[in-house]
SEVEXKOL-917597 format. One record per residue: residue in one letter; x, y, z of N, C-alpha, C in turn. Coordinates in steps of 0.2 Angstrom, whole numbers, plus 2048, in hexadecimal, padded with zeros to 3 digits. Layout:
N
AXYZXYZXYZ...
REM end
This chain:
276
XE2DCA4D6BE31CACD67E38CADD6DXE3DCACD6BE42CAFD72E42CB9D74XE42CB9D79E43CBFD7DE4ACC3D7EXE4FCBAD79E55CC1D7DE5ACC1D77XE5FCC0D78E64CC0D70E6ACC3D74XE70CBFD6FE76CBFD72E7ACC5D6BXE79CCBD6EE79CD1D66E84CD3D6BXE87CD1D69E91CD7D6AE8FCD1D6DXE92CCED71E93CC9D78E8DCCBD7EXE86CD1D7BE83CD0D84E7FCCDD7FXE7BCCBD84E73CC7D88E72CCFD87XE6ACCED83E66CD3D82E5FCD4D83XE5ACD6D86E53CD5D86E53CDAD82XE4DCD8D7CE48CDED77E42CDED77XE3FCDCD7EE38CDAD7FE36CE4D84XE3ACE5D83E35CECD88E39CF1D84XE39CF2D7DE3ECF5D7AE37CF6D72XE32CFDD72E30CFDD6FE34D01D66XE2CCFED63E2DCFFD5BE30D08D57XE33D04D54E38D09D52E33D0CD4BXE33D10D50E2CD14D49E31D1FD47XE2DD20D43E30D26D43E33D2DD47XE2CD2AD4AE2CD34D4CE32D2DD56XE35D29D54E3AD28D5BE3CD28D58XE40D28D51E47D28D4EE4ED2DD50XE4BD34D52E51D3AD56E52D38D5BXE4DD34D61E52D32D66E55D2DD67XE57D2AD5FE5BD27D5FE65D28D61XE63D31D5EE6BD34D61E70D32D65XE68D2ED6BE6DD30D73E68D2AD75XE6CD29D7DE6CD21D7BE65D23D83XE67D26D87E62D29D8BE5BD2CD8CXE5ED30D85E55D34D83E51D2ED81XE53D2BD7EE51D22D7EE4CD20D84XE54D1FD88E4ED19D8CE4AD1FD93XE4DD26D92E46D2AD97E40D2BD93XE43D2CD8CE3AD2DD87E36D29D86XE3CD23D84E37D1BD81E36D16D82XE3BD12D8BE38D0CD8DE3BD0FD93XE3CD14D95E37D18DA0E30D1AD9CXE32D1FD97E2DD23D99E2CD29D9DXE2FD2BDA0E2ED30DA2E2DD35DA4XE30D37D9CE2AD3CD9DE24D41D9BXE23D43DA0E19D44D9EE1AD4AD9AXE16D4BD96E13D50D91E13D57D93XE14D5BD8FE15D62D91E0DD67D8FXE0CD61D91E05D69D90E01D69D89XDFCD6AD88DF7D6CD80DFDD71D7DXDFDD70D76E02D76D6FDFCD75D68XDFFD78D6BDF9D7BD65DFCD79D5DXE02D76D5EE05D76D55E03D6CD53XE06D6AD59E06D64D59DFCD62D5DXDF5D69D5CDF1D63D5CDF0D67D56XDF1D6CD51DECD70D4CDEFD67D4AXDF3D69D47DF7D62D44DF2D5DD44XDF1D58D4BDEED52D4FDE9D52D48XDE4D58D48DDDD5DD43DDED5AD3FXDE2D5DD3DDE4D5DD32DE4D56D32XDE9D52D34DE8D4AD30DE3D44D36XDDED4AD3BDD7D47D3ADD4D47D38XDD3D4DD36DCCD4ED30DD0D4DD29XDD6D4AD25DD5D47D21DD7D42D1EXDD8D3CD26DD4D36D2ADCCD35D27XDCCD3DD29DC0D3AD27DBFD39D1FXDC3D40D1BDC2D40D16DC5D3DD12XDCBD35D12DCED33D0DDCBD2BD11XDCAD2BD14DC6D26D17DC2D23D10XDC6D1DD0DDC3D17D0ADBFD15D0BXDBDD13D0FDB7D12D12DAFD14D10XDB2D19D0DDABD1CD0FDA7D1CD04XDA6D1FD02DA4D1DCFBDA1D24CF6XDA2D29CFCDA3D2ECF5DAAD31CF8XDA9D35CEFDB1D39CF0DB4D3DCF6XDB9D41CF5DBAD43CFADBAD4BCFCXDB7D4ECF4DB2D55CF4DAFD54CF5XDAAD53CF8D9FD51CFADA2D50D01XDA6D4FD03DA6D4ED0ADA8D56D0FXDA6D53D17DA3D59D1BDAAD5AD1DXDAED5FD18DB4D60D1BDB5D64D22XDAFD6AD23DADD6CD29DADD69D2FXDA8D64D2CDA5D61D31DACD5CD33XDAFD5DD31DB4D56D35DB6D59D37XDBAD5ED35DC0D65D38DBFD65D40XDB8D67D40DB4D6AD46DB3D66D4BXDB3D60D47DB2D57D4EDBBD59D51XDC0D57D4BDC4D5AD4BDC8D5CD4FXDC9D65D51DCBD67D53DC7D64D5AXDC6D66D5BDBED65D62DC1D5FD69XDC1D5AD64DC6D55D67DCDD55D68XDD2D5CD66DD7D60D6ADD8D5FD70XDD1D66D71DD1D65D7ADD5D6ED7AXDD2D74D75DD6D78D76DD3D7DD7CXDD8D7CD7EDD7D81D83DD6D8CD81XDD7D8CD7DDD6D93D7DDD0D93D77XDCCD95D76DC5D96D6EDC8D97D6BXDCAD9FD69DCBDA3D66DD3DA2D60XDD8D9CD64DDCD99D61DD6D91D5DXDD2D90D60DCFD8AD60DCAD8BD58XDC8D92D57DC3D96D52DC9D93D4BXDCED99D4DDD3D98D49DD6D95D46XDD7D8FD4BDDAD8BD49DD5D83D42XDCFD85D47DC8D81D40DC8D85D3CXDCAD8AD39DCAD8ED34DCED8DD2FXDD4D8AD32DDCD8BD2CDD9D82D2DXDD6D7ED32DD6D78D2FDD1D77D2BXDCDD78D26DCBD78D23DCBD7AD1EXDD0D81D1DDD2D85D16DD6D7ED16XDD9D7AD17DDFD7AD15DDDD70D12XDD9D6ED19DD7D67D12DD1D66D0DXDCDD6ED0EDCBD71D08DCCD71CFFXDD4D74CFFDD9D78CFCDDFD6FCFBXDDFD6BCFDDE3D64CFDDDED61CF7XDD9D62CFDDD4D5BCF8DD4D5CCF3XDD3D66CF1DCFD66CECDD7D66CE5XDDAD64CE9DE3D63CE5DE5D5DCE3XDE0D59CE7DE2D52CE7DE1D4ECDFXDE4D4ACDDDE2D46CD8DDED43CD4XDDAD42CD3DD6D3CCD1DD6D37CCFXDDDD35CCDDE0D2FCCADE2D2ACD2XDE1D2DCD9DE5D2BCDFDDED24CDFXDE1D20CE2DDFD1ECE7DDFD19CEBXDDAD1BCF2DDED1DCF7DDCD15CFFXDDFD0FCFEDDFD0AD03DE1D09D0AXDE1D11D0CDE0D10D11DE4D16D18XDE3D19D1CDE1D1ED1EDE3D1ED27XDE8D21D28DEAD20D32DECD18D31XDEED15D2CDF1D0DD2EDF6D0DD32XDF8D09D38DFED09D3EDFFD01D3CXE04D02D38E0BCFBD38E0FCFAD38XE13CF3D38E16CF3D3CE19CECD36XE1FCEAD3BE23CE4D35E28CE3D3DXE29CDCD3BE2FCDAD42E36CD8D3EXE3CCDBD3EE40CD9D3AE47CD5D43XE4ACCFD3DE4ECCBD3FE53CC8D40XE59CCCD43E60CC6D3FE62CC3D48XE68CBFD48E6ACBED4BE64CBCD51XE5FCB9D53E5DCB9D59E57CC0D5BXE5ACC7D58E5ACCBD5DE54CCED54XE4ECCFD58E4ACD2D56E48CDAD59XE45CDED53E44CE6D53E40CE6D4FXE38CE9D50E33CEDD4EE33CF2D4CXE32CF1D45E30CF7D3DE27CFAD42XE26CFFD41E21D03D45E1DD0AD41XE19D0BD3DE17D11D38E13D13D39XE0ED16D37E06D1AD38E07D1FD30XE05D1AD2EE03D1ED27DFED22D24XDFED2AD23DF7D2ED24DF4D2BD1FXDF8D27D19DF4D28D13DF5D20D0DXDF3D1FD0CDF6D18D09DF4D18D04XDF5D1BCFDDF1D19CF5DF6D19CF1XDF4D18CEADF8D19CE2DF4D18CE2XDF5D1ACDBDF7D20CD4DF2D1ACCEXDEDD1CCCDDEAD15CC6DEDD19CC1XDF2D1CCBDDF9D1CCBADFDD18CBAXE02D1ACC2E07D12CC7E04D10CC9XE00D0BCC7DFBD05CCAE00CFECD1XE06D00CCEE0BCFBCD3E14D00CD6XE0DD05CD8E11D09CDBE0ED0CCE3XE0FD0ACE7E0ED09CF0E10D13CF3XE09D16CF3E0DD1DCF5E0CD1DCFCXE10D20D02E0DD21D08E0CD29D0AXE07D2CD0BE09D30D0CE08D34D11XE0CD39D16E0ED3CD1AE0FD42D1AXE05D45D1FE04D4ED1FE0CD51D24XE0DD56D1FE0FD59D27E0FD61D29XE0BD64D2DE07D6BD2EE0AD70D30XE11D6FD2FE16D75D32E19D77D2BXE20D7CD2CE20D7FD26E25D77D24XE24D79D1EE2BD72D1DE35D72D1CXE35D6DD23E3CD6ED23E40D65D23XE49D63D24E49D5ED20E45D59D22XE46D56D1AE44D4FD19E45D4AD1CXE3FD47D1FE41D40D23E42D3CD20XE49D3AD1FE49D33D19E4BD2ED21XE4ED2ED26E4ED27D28E46D26D29XE43D2CD2EE38D29D2FE37D26D28XE3BD28D1EE37D27D1EE39D1BD1BXE3ED1CD1BE46D18D1EE3FD13D1EXE3BD12D25E38D10D2AE33D0DD25XE2ED14D21E29D13D21E29D0ED18XE2FD10D17E2ED0BD0FE33D06D10XE32D04D16E35CFBD18E2FCF7D19XE2BCFAD1FE24CFAD22E21CF7D1EXE21CFBD14E17CFBD12E1ECF4D08XE22CF4D09E26CEFD05E25CE9D09XE25CE9D0DE25CE0D11E21CDED11XE1ACE3D14E11CE1D12E10CE0D0BXE12CE6D0AE0CCE8D01E13CE2CFCXE1ACE1CFBE1BCDFCF9E1BCD7CF7XE19CD2CFBE18CCCCFDE14CCACF7XE15CC3CF2E0FCBECEDE0ACBFCF2XE07CBDCF7E01CBFCFDDFECC3CFFXE00CC8CFDDFECD0CFEDF7CD1CFCXDF0CD3CFEDEECD6CFDDEBCD5CF7XDEFCDFCF4DF2CDFCF0DFACE3CEFXDFFCE0CECE07CE0CEAE05CE7CE7XE0BCE8CE8E0ECEFCE6E19CEDCE4XE1BCF1CDDE21CF1CDEE26CF5CDFXE24CF9CE1E26D03CDEE20D06CE7XE29D07CECE24D0CCEFE24D13CF0XE21D1ACF4E26D1FCF4E23D21CFCXE27D24CFCE23D2BD04E23D30D01XE1BD35D02E1BD3AD00E1AD3FD07XE20D44D06E1DD49D0DE1AD4FD08XE16D4FD0DE0ED56D0AE0FD59D0EXE11D5ED0EE10D63D12E0ED68D12XE09D69D13E03D6DD14E01D75D18XDFCD78D16DF9D80D16DF3D82D14XDF1D87D18DEAD8BD15DEAD89D0DXDEFD86D0BDEFD8BD01DEDD82D00XDEED7DD04DEDD74D05DF7D74D04XDF7D72CFDDFED6DCFBE04D73CFDXE0CD72D00E0FD78D01E16D75CFCXE13D6ECFEE1CD69CFAE1CD65CFBXE1BD61CF7E1CD56CF8E20D59CF6XE23D53CFCE2CD50CFAE2FD45CFBXE2ED46CF5E2DD3ECF1E32D3ACF6XE36D36CFBE3AD31CFDE3AD2ACF8XE3ED28CF4E3FD21CF2E45D1CCF6XE43D16CF2E46D12CF7E4ED13CF4XE4FD18CF1E57D19CEDE59D1CCF2XE52D21CF6E56D29CFAE5AD26D02XE52D22D05E56D21D0AE5AD18D0BXE5AD15D07E60D12D07E68D17D08XE66D1CD0AE6DD20D0EE6ED1FD15XE67D1FD16E6AD1FD20E65D1BD21XE65D13D1FE65D0ED20E67D0BD26XE6ED0BD22E73D07D26E75D09D2DXE71D12D2CE77D16D31E71D13D39XE69D12D36E62D12D3AE65D0DD3DXE64D07D38E64D02D3BE68D00D41XE6ED02D42E76D01D43E73D05D4CXE70D0ED4AE71D12D50E69D0BD53XE66D09D51E5FD07D56E61D02D59XE65CFCD59E68CF8D58E69CF8D5EXE6FD00D5FE73D01D63E74D02D69XE6DD05D68E66D09D6DE65D05D6FXE5FD01D6DE5BCFBD70E5FCF7D70XE64CF6D74E65CEED75E6CCF1D7BXE6CCF9D7CE72CFBD80E6CCF6D89XE72CF7D8CE76CF7D91E74CFED97XE78CFFD94E79D08D97E76D0DD91XE74D14D95E6FD1AD91E71D20D94XE79D21D95E7CD25D94E7AD2ED8DXE76D33D91E7AD35D8DE7BD39D89XE7ED3AD82E80D3AD7CE7ED43D7AXE82D47D7FE7FD50D7CE83D52D72XE7ED53D72E7ED56D6BE7AD5BD67XE77D5DD61E74D61D5EE69D5FD61XE6BD5BD60E63D59D64E62D5AD69XE68D5AD71E63D5CD74E61D64D72XE61D66D6EE5AD6ED72E54D68D6FXE53D67D6CE4BD61D6DE4BD5CD71XE4CD5ED78E4ED58D79E49D59D7FXE45D52D80E41D54D87E41D54D8CXE48D50D8EE4BD51D93E4FD57D94XE53D57D8EE58D60D8EE59D62D98XE54D63D9DE55D69D9FE55D63DA5XE56D5FDA8E57D59DADE60D56DA9XE60D55DA3E65D53DA2E69D57DA1XE68D5CDA0E6ED60D9CE6DD67DA1XE6ED69DA8E6AD6FDABE71D76DABXE78D73DA7E7CD78DA7E78D7BDA0XE76D7BD9FE71D7DD94E6CD85D9AXE6BD83D9EE64D87D9DE67D8ADA4XE66D95DA4E62D98DABE5ED98DAFXE5FD9BDB4E5ADA2DB6E5CDA6DB3XE53DA8DB2E52DAEDAEE55DB6DB5XE55DB4DBAE59DBADBEE63DB9DBDXE66DB5DBAE6ADB4DB8E6BDB7DB0XE66DB6DB3E67DBADAAE67DC2DAAXE62DC3DAFE62DCBDB0E69DCCDB5XE6BDCBDB7E70DCBDBBE78DCEDB8XE78DCADB2E7EDCDDABE7EDD1DABXE76DD6DA8E74DDADA6E74DE0DACXE74DE0DB2E71DE7DB9E78DEEDB6
REM end
């Protein structure tokens, strides 16, 4: 397999670039951010983040509960034990916060499982899937993690990718859905697939202690609206030879914003002086 190709009159090397995944889409807005975070990997973890730890624990608990390798249906499973194990793995530095999130995790998963439709058949949980796509000698690997892959016995020709969200309902991630839908179709629509499907959908499930708060479904019809722009930005960033900063609204959440745009930050003493 070639490791370089001609693109826009330049020779590019694509072996150093990571998979294009839903979690990396936001970094495509800025060449510098993508280079620093996903290629050079110069950004150090910011330490323990409680919302991320809780979200990971919920995902781990649901993985254990819906794992199709177990013979029992979801309801009889030991949700409490799975939640305690998942929370413990997160390394909470504060015991009170750990216990609070443990109770919250148990309530969330128990409520969500109780709402599950009995006709749903789970094919896999926490599945890491990828698909290599190429054009004119240029290869990009699409990658994604499927929280839960399932179909309903009432619509057996439709494969559903279920994605859990533990924060408040926000904007629908159409670009992330487009990547997941593309991978699923490339893997499960072929004649030689172990189980073949004709239709595909991504379901974003927003969860709380009451269980399912909101479900947002994305099909190819919606995802196709963003694919052309996503593909263009991905090829541009992945095959760039220079990585300039591209300021915009995305700077507010960028992990390298302080060193990249120091003019946006001021010392507290400087602010105090304004009111003295």
